[in-house]
DOMAR-729944 format. One record per atom (N, C-alpha, C): residue number from 0; x negated, y, z. Coordinates in steps of 0.02 Angstrom, whole numbers, plus 32768, in hexadecimal, padded with zeros to 4 digits. Layout:
BEGIN
R   nr    c1    c2    c3
R  NUM     X     Y     Z
...
//
This chain:
BEGIN
R   nr    c1    c2    c3
R    0  C73C  A041  683E
R    0  C722  A075  6813
R    0  C6E2  A05A  67F3
R    1  C6E0  A058  67B2
R    1  C6A6  A03E  678F
R    1  C689  A074  6763
R    2  C651  A08F  6778
R    2  C630  A0C2  6750
R    2  C5EA  A0AC  673D
R    3  C5DD  A06D  6744
R    3  C59A  A054  6733
R    3  C589  A064  66EB
R    4  C54F  A080  66E2
R    4  C537  A091  669F
R    4  C505  A05B  668C
R    5  C517  A031  665D
R    5  C4EF  9FF7  664A
R    5  C4B3  A00A  661F
R    6  C47F  9FE2  6624
R    6  C445  9FEA  65F8
R    6  C423  A02D  6600
R    7  C411  A04B  65C8
R    7  C3F2  A08D  65C8
R    7  C426  A0C1  65DD
R    8  C420  A0D8  661A
R    8  C453  A105  6636
R    8  C45C  A144  660E
R    9  C426  A15F  65F4
R    9  C42B  A1A0  65D2
R    9  C449  A19A  658D
R   10  C443  A160  656C
R   10  C45D  A159  6528
R   10  C4A9  A155  6527
R   11  C4C8  A142  655E
R   11  C510  A137  655F
R   11  C537  A171  657F
R   12  C516  A1A5  6592
R   12  C539  A1DC  65B4
R   12  C561  A206  6582
R   13  C5A0  A213  6592
R   13  C5C8  A23E  6567
R   13  C5AA  A285  6564
R   14  C5BC  A2A8  652F
R   14  C5A0  A2EB  6525
R   14  C5D0  A322  653D
R   15  C611  A313  653F
R   15  C642  A346  6552
R   15  C659  A33D  659A
R   16  C670  A374  65B7
R   16  C689  A373  65FB
R   16  C6C4  A343  6602
R   17  C6F1  A346  65D2
R   17  C72D  A31A  65D4
R   17  C718  A2D1  65D4
R   18  C6E8  A2BF  65AA
R   18  C6D2  A279  65A8
R   18  C6AE  A265  65E8
R   19  C687  A294  6604
R   19  C665  A286  6643
R   19  C697  A27A  667B
R   20  C6CE  A2A0  667A
R   20  C703  A297  66AC
R   20  C722  A251  66A6
R   21  C71E  A234  666A
R   21  C736  A1F0  6661
R   21  C70C  A1BD  6687
R   22  C6CC  A1CD  6692
R   22  C6A1  A1A2  66BA
R   22  C6B3  A1A7  6704
R   23  C6B8  A1E5  671C
R   23  C6C7  A1F3  6762
R   23  C6E4  A239  6767
R   24  C721  A23D  677E
R   24  C741  A27F  6786
R   24  C71D  A2A4  67BF
R   25  C705  A2E0  67B1
R   25  C6E3  A306  67E6
R   25  C716  A322  6818
R   26  C71B  A302  6851
R   26  C749  A316  6885
R   26  C72A  A308  68C8
R   27  C74E  A316  68FD
R   27  C735  A309  6941
R   27  C722  A2BF  6947
R   28  C6E9  A2B3  6965
R   28  C6D0  A26F  696F
R   28  C6EB  A255  69B1
R   29  C70A  A219  69AE
R   29  C72B  A1FE  69E9
R   29  C705  A1C5  6A0A
R   30  C6DA  A1A2  69E6
R   30  C6BA  A168  6A03
R   30  C676  A15C  69E3
R   31  C653  A129  69FC
R   31  C610  A119  69E4
R   31  C60F  A103  699B
R   32  C643  A0E1  6984
R   32  C646  A0CB  693F
R   32  C649  A107  690F
R   33  C672  A138  6920
R   33  C677  A174  68F7
R   33  C635  A19B  68FA
R   34  C616  A19D  6934
R   34  C5D6  A1BF  693A
R   34  C5A1  A19E  6910
R   35  C59E  A15C  6912
R   35  C56D  A137  68EA
R   35  C578  A142  689F
R   36  C5B7  A141  688A
R   36  C5C8  A14C  6843
R   36  C5B2  A191  682D
R   37  C5BF  A1C3  6855
R   37  C5AB  A208  6844
R   37  C560  A20E  683F
R   38  C53D  A1F0  686E
R   38  C4F3  A1F4  686D
R   38  C4D6  A1D0  6830
R   39  C4F4  A198  681E
R   39  C4DB  A173  67E4
R   39  C4E1  A19D  67A5
R   40  C519  A1BE  679B
R   40  C523  A1E8  6760
R   40  C4F5  A224  6764
R   41  C4EF  A242  679F
R   41  C4C2  A27B  67A6
R   41  C47A  A268  6794
R   42  C464  A22F  67AC
R   42  C420  A218  679D
R   42  C416  A210  6751
R   43  C448  A1F2  6730
R   43  C442  A1E8  66E8
R   43  C441  A22A  66C3
R   44  C469  A25A  66D8
R   44  C46A  A29C  66B8
R   44  C429  A2C2  66C5
R   45  C410  A2BB  6701
R   45  C3D5  A2E1  6715
R   45  C397  A2D1  66EC
R   46  C392  A293  66D4
R   46  C356  A27F  66AF
R   46  C35C  A289  6663
R   47  C394  A2A2  664C
R   47  C39A  A2B0  6604
R   47  C367  A2E5  65F0
R   48  C346  A2DB  65B7
R   48  C316  A30D  65A0
R   48  C338  A34F  658F
R   49  C376  A34B  6578
R   49  C39D  A387  6569
R   49  C3E6  A377  6577
R   50  C409  A3A6  6597
R   50  C450  A39B  65A6
R   50  C479  A3CE  6580
R   51  C4B7  A3BA  6570
R   51  C4E6  A3E9  6552
R   51  C4FE  A418  6589
R   52  C51B  A451  6577
R   52  C537  A47D  65AB
R   52  C56D  A45A  65D5
R   53  C595  A42F  65B5
R   53  C5C7  A409  65DB
R   53  C5A7  A3D9  660C
R   54  C571  A3B9  65F8
R   54  C54E  A38C  6625
R   54  C530  A3B3  6660
R   55  C516  A3EE  6653
R   55  C4FC  A419  6689
R   55  C533  A42B  66BA
R   56  C56D  A440  669F
R   56  C5A5  A452  66CA
R   56  C5BD  A417  66F4
R   57  C5C1  A3DE  66D5
R   57  C5D8  A3A2  66F8
R   57  C5A7  A38E  672E
R   58  C566  A390  671F
R   58  C532  A380  6750
R   58  C537  A3AF  678B
R   59  C53F  A3EF  677E
R   59  C545  A420  67B4
R   59  C583  A413  67DF
R   60  C5BA  A403  67BF
R   60  C5F8  A3F5  67E4
R   60  C5F0  A3B7  6810
R   61  C5D3  A382  67F5
R   61  C5C7  A346  681D
R   61  C599  A355  6857
R   62  C565  A37C  684A
R   62  C536  A38D  6880
R   62  C559  A3B3  68B8
R   63  C586  A3DF  68A6
R   63  C5AC  A405  68D9
R   63  C5D9  A3D6  6902
R   64  C5F8  A3A5  68E1
R   64  C624  A375  6904
R   64  C5FB  A34A  6933
R   65  C5C0  A333  691D
R   65  C595  A30A  6947
R   65  C57D  A333  6983
R   66  C568  A370  6976
R   66  C551  A39B  69AC
R   66  C588  A3A8  69E0
R   67  C5C4  A3B5  69C8
R   67  C5FD  A3C0  69F6
R   67  C60A  A381  6A20
R   68  C606  A347  6A01
R   68  C611  A308  6A25
R   68  C5DB  A2FF  6A5A
R   69  C59D  A30C  6A48
R   69  C567  A302  6A78
R   69  C56B  A334  6AB2
R   70  C57F  A372  6AA3
R   70  C588  A3A3  6AD9
R   70  C5BE  A38D  6B0A
R   71  C5F4  A372  6AEF
R   71  C62B  A35A  6B19
R   71  C613  A31F  6B44
R   72  C5EB  A2F3  6B27
R   72  C5D1  A2B9  6B4C
R   72  C5A4  A2D0  6B85
R   73  C57C  A304  6B79
R   73  C551  A31F  6BAE
R   73  C57B  A33E  6BE5
R   74  C5B1  A362  6BD3
R   74  C5DC  A380  6C06
R   74  C5FA  A34A  6C32
R   75  C610  A313  6C15
R   75  C62E  A2DE  6C3C
R   75  C5FA  A2BB  6C67
R   76  C5BD  A2B3  6C4E
R   76  C58B  A28E  6C74
R   76  C575  A2B4  6CB2
R   77  C580  A2F5  6CB5
R   77  C56D  A31C  6CEF
R   77  C5A4  A31E  6D24
R   78  C5DD  A300  6D16
R   78  C615  A301  6D44
R   78  C61F  A2BD  6D63
R   79  C63E  A2BD  6D9E
R   79  C652  A27E  6DBC
R   79  C690  A265  6D96
R   80  C6A3  A227  6DA2
R   80  C6DE  A20C  6D82
R   80  C71D  A234  6D92
R   81  C725  A248  6DD1
R   81  C760  A26E  6DE5
R   81  C75F  A2B4  6DC5
R   82  C724  A2D3  6DC3
R   82  C71F  A315  6DA2
R   82  C731  A310  6D59
R   83  C719  A2DB  6D38
R   83  C729  A2D1  6CF2
R   83  C775  A2C7  6CE9
R   84  C792  A2A0  6D15
R   84  C7DA  A295  6D12
R   84  C801  A2D6  6D1B
R   85  C7EC  A2FE  6D4C
R   85  C80D  A33F  6D57
R   85  C806  A36C  6D1A
R   86  C7CB  A36C  6CFC
R   86  C7C0  A394  6CBF
R   86  C7EE  A37D  6C87
R   87  C7F2  A33C  6C7B
R   87  C81B  A322  6C45
R   87  C865  A32F  6C52
R   88  C87A  A328  6C8F
R   88  C8C0  A337  6CA0
R   88  C8CE  A381  6C92
R   89  C8A1  A3AD  6CA7
R   89  C8AB  A3F4  6C9B
R   89  C8AD  A406  6C51
R   90  C880  A3E7  6C2B
R   90  C87D  A3F4  6BE3
R   90  C8BD  A3DD  6BC0
R   91  C8DD  A3AB  6BDC
R   91  C91A  A38F  6BBE
R   91  C959  A3A6  6BE2
R   92  C950  A3D7  6C0F
R   92  C989  A3F4  6C35
R   92  C9B2  A3BD  6C58
R   93  C98E  A390  6C7A
R   93  C9AE  A35A  6C9E
R   93  C9A3  A363  6CE9
R   94  C9D3  A34C  6D11
R   94  C9D0  A354  6D5A
R   94  C9BE  A311  6D7A
R   95  C9B7  A312  6DBC
R   95  C9AB  A2D4  6DE1
R   95  C9E6  A2A4  6DD9
R   96  CA22  A2BF  6DD6
R   96  CA5E  A295  6DCA
R   96  CA5A  A274  6D85
R   97  CA44  A29B  6D53
R   97  CA3C  A27F  6D10
R   97  CA08  A247  6D11
R   98  C9D3  A251  6D38
R   98  C99F  A21E  6D3E
R   98  C9BC  A1DD  6D5A
R   99  C9E5  A1E3  6D8D
R   99  CA05  A1A8  6DAA
R   99  CA30  A184  6D77
R  100  CA56  A1AA  6D51
R  100  CA80  A18B  6D1D
R  100  CA55  A16A  6CE7
R  101  CA1F  A18B  6CD4
R  101  C9F3  A170  6CA1
R  101  C9D5  A12E  6CB8
R  102  C9C5  A129  6CF8
R  102  C9A7  A0EC  6D13
R  102  C9DC  A0B8  6D25
R  103  CA1C  A0CC  6D23
R  103  CA51  A09E  6D33
R  103  CA53  A08B  6D7C
R  104  CA46  A0BC  6DA7
R  104  CA43  A0AF  6DEF
R  104  CA72  A0DD  6E16
R  105  CA71  A0D4  6E56
R  105  CA96  A0FE  6E84
R  105  CA82  A147  6E7A
R  106  CAB1  A174  6E80
R  106  CAA6  A1BB  6E72
R  106  CA6E  A1D9  6E9C
R  107  CA63  A1BF  6ED8
R  107  CA30  A1DC  6F04
R  107  C9E9  A1C8  6EF2
R  108  C9E1  A193  6ECA
R  108  C99D  A17D  6EBA
R  108  C976  A1B2  6E94
R  109  C996  A1D5  6E66
R  109  C974  A209  6E41
R  109  C955  A23D  6E6F
R  110  C97B  A252  6EA0
R  110  C962  A283  6ED0
R  110  C928  A267  6EFA
R  111  C92F  A228  6F0F
R  111  C8FA  A20A  6F38
R  111  C8BA  A200  6F0F
R  112  C8C1  A1EF  6ED0
R  112  C885  A1E8  6EA5
R  112  C862  A22A  6E9E
R  113  C888  A25E  6E90
R  113  C86A  A2A1  6E85
R  113  C84D  A2BE  6EC5
R  114  C869  A2AB  6EFF
R  114  C84F  A2C2  6F3F
R  114  C814  A299  6F57
R  115  C804  A263  6F34
R  115  C7CC  A238  6F47
R  115  C7DE  A206  6F7D
R  116  C81E  A200  6F8E
R  116  C833  A1D0  6FC1
R  116  C834  A189  6FA7
R  117  C83C  A181  6F65
R  117  C83C  A140  6F45
R  117  C80C  A142  6F0A
R  118  C7F2  A109  6EF8
R  118  C7C4  A103  6EBF
R  118  C7E9  A0E7  6E82
R  119  C7D1  A0F9  6E48
R  119  C7EC  A0DD  6E0A
R  119  C7DA  A093  6E06
R  120  C809  A06B  6DF1
R  120  C7FA  A024  6DE5
R  120  C7E6  A01A  6D9C
R  121  C7CF  9FDF  6D8C
R  121  C7BD  9FCF  6D47
R  121  C7F9  9FD8  6D19
R  122  C833  9FC2  6D31
R  122  C870  9FC8  6D09
R  122  C881  A012  6CFD
R  123  C879  A03C  6D30
R  123  C885  A084  6D28
R  123  C856  A0A2  6CF4
R  124  C817  A090  6CFB
R  124  C7E3  A0AC  6CCE
R  124  C7F2  A099  6C86
R  125  C805  A05B  6C7A
R  125  C815  A046  6C35
R  125  C850  A06E  6C19
R  126  C884  A078  6C41
R  126  C8BE  A09E  6C2A
R  126  C8AB  A0E6  6C1C
R  127  C883  A104  6C48
R  127  C870  A149  6C40
R  127  C843  A152  6C03
R  128  C814  A124  6BF9
R  128  C7E7  A129  6BBF
R  128  C80F  A125  6B7E
R  129  C840  A0F8  6B7C
R  129  C86B  A0F3  6B40
R  129  C893  A133  6B36
R  130  C8B1  A14B  6B6B
R  130  C8DD  A186  6B66
R  130  C8B7  A1C4  6B50
R  131  C87B  A1CE  6B6C
R  131  C856  A20B  6B5D
R  131  C822  A202  6B26
R  132  C81E  A1C5  6B0B
R  132  C7F1  A1B6  6AD3
R  132  C7A8  A1C6  6AE4
R  133  C793  A1AD  6B1E
R  133  C74E  A1B5  6B35
R  133  C734  A171  6B4A
R  134  C6F4  A16C  6B53
R  134  C6D7  A12E  6B6C
R  134  C6E7  A126  6BB5
R  135  C6F1  A0E9  6BCB
R  135  C702  A0DE  6C12
R  135  C6CC  A0F5  6C42
R  136  C68E  A0F9  6C2A
R  136  C657  A10D  6C56
R  136  C65E  A154  6C71
R  137  C685  A17E  6C51
R  137  C68D  A1C3  6C6A
R  137  C6B2  A1C5  6CAD
R  138  C6D4  A18F  6CBF
R  138  C6FA  A18D  6CFE
R  138  C6D3  A16B  6D36
R  139  C696  A156  6D28
R  139  C66E  A133  6D5A
R  139  C643  A162  6D82
//
């Protein structure tokens, strides 16, 4: 994703919402690259001496997406890796058996992981981070 605004950031900003969406579609933020891109555009819009109504709307929408992402990151940081895993499984309506299948392991491993009898391995964490589109650190 390339949203770098070259040179004078404010001179190159589109005036309409549709054109701004061409820079970065305002949607749920999934990773640090999307977060950085959103912040870069927000910073450029914030310093404009005057914004169009579309630019105001777009700035507000990006700010809401960034805030939602940061709130989610805080929720995960307060949980242990197993608690985070349980939360993500619940949000995705997945069971311990589904977890075992996702990890490509024996059916009982999912139950043992969730019960704290076994620990997640690096390989497990990588698979889970990819599947749930989160950073691997949330499982540590």
